[in-house]
C-alpha positions in Angstrom: 0.0 0.0 0.0 2.8 2.4 0.8 4.4 1.7 -2.6 1.5 3.4 -4.3 2.1 6.6 -2.3 5.8 6.6 -3.2 5.0 6.0 -6.8 2.4 8.8 -6.9 4.6 11.3 -5.1 7.5 10.4 -7.4 5.3 10.8 -10.5 4.2 14.2 -9.3 7.8 15.3 -8.7 8.8 14.1 -12.2 5.9 16.0 -13.7 6.9 19.1 -11.8 10.5 18.8 -13.1 9.4 18.3 -16.7 6.8 21.1 -16.5 9.3 23.5 -14.9 11.9 22.8 -17.5 9.3 23.3 -20.3 8.1 26.6 -18.8 11.7 27.8 -18.2 12.7 27.3 -21.9 9.4 28.6 -23.1 9.7 31.8 -21.1 13.3 32.3 -22.4 12.0 32.0 -25.9 9.0 34.3 -25.6 10.7 37.1 -23.6 13.7 37.6 -25.9 14.9 41.1 -26.8 14.6 40.3 -30.5 10.8 40.6 -30.2 10.9 44.2 -29.0 13.7 45.1 -31.4 11.9 43.7 -34.5 8.4 44.9 -33.5 8.7 47.7 -31.0 5.8 48.5 -28.8 4.5 52.0 -29.4 3.5 53.9 -26.3 0.3 55.9 -26.5 0.2 59.3 -24.8 -3.2 60.5 -23.8 
């Protein structure tokens, strides 16, 4: 019975590591300086 808890907790930890790695690289790709250099954001003055 305790083996299922260890397996479940290990699986959740593995999902967290994989998901964290995916989000880390995705954020690095989406927040690059090239995006603002190529397509600058125009500031509106009211």
